[in-house]
N, C-alpha and C positions, 0 to 999 in steps of 0.2 A: 504494500500500500504506500501511497505517497506520503512523505513526512508532512505532518500538519493536518492530515485528513484520514478519517476512518469511515468505512461504510459497512454496516452490519445488516444483512438481509435475512428476514424470516418469512416463511411462506406457510399460510394456513387457509384451507378451504377457498382457494382461488384468489386470495389476497396476499400480495407481496408487500411487505413493509420494509423500507430502507431507512435505517436509523443512521443519520449522518452526524459525525462528530468532528469538530475542529473548525478550520477556516476554509472557505471556498473562495479562491482568488484565481488569478490568471493561470498559475501553475497547477493548482489542485483541481480546477474545474475540468480539466482534460480527463483526469482520473475519475471524477464523479460522473461525467458524461459516459465514459466507458462502462462503469459499474451499472448505470441505469440501463444502458443498451443490453447488457448481459441479462439483467432482470427481465426486460421486455422480451428478450428472445425466448424466455420460458413461458410466454403467453399467459400471464396472469389475467384475471378478470378485472382486477383493481390493483393499481400501484399507489401506495400511500407513502409519503415522505414524512419522516419524523425529524424535524430540524431543531428540536429543543436544545441540542448540544452544539449547535453551530454558533460560534462566537463572532464570526465576521463573514460577510459575503459582499463581493463587489459585483459590478455589472456582468462580468463573465459568468458568475454563478447564476445570476438572474437569467441570462441567456440559456444556460443549461436547463433550468427549470422549464422555460418556455419551449425549448426544443424537445425535452422529454415528454411534456404534455402533448405536444403535437404528434409525436411518434406514437404515444399511447392511444390517443383518440383515433388515429389512422388505423391502428390495429384492433379497434373495438374495445379498448381497455379504459376503464375509468381511472382518472388521475387526480390526486389531491394531496395537499399538505395537511397532515394529521394535526401537527402542532409545531410551533416555532418558538424560539427564544424571544423575549421582548424586543431585542434589537432587530432580529430578522422579521418579526411580525410587523414592526414599524416600517422596515424596508419594503415589505410586500404591500403595506397600505399606501406608502408614498408613491410606489410605482403603479398602483392600481391593480396589482395582482392578487390582493387578499381575497376579494370576492370571486375571482376567476379560479383560484387554486384551493380555496377553502372547502371544507366538507360541508 
């Protein structure tokens, strides 16, 4: 895994939950994108992201979320952010993504 980022995936009854830990920036966003692609290759019915332990996210991380959502929807998979840290929740609100990505 990339230093500064961990992704832990659990699967249960068609739902894949990716718990992201650390910082999502230009360097780590590539690894996060790759991890989410692997999860989607498993064809879950629903991909949920748990961002409670993300302490920083820049625009490259936001782009990964948007790209993953698009790929999921194209595959017929529901996509949402299950929970986010206060800082990331604020980022999602500022960018207008909170309502788009929320459950």
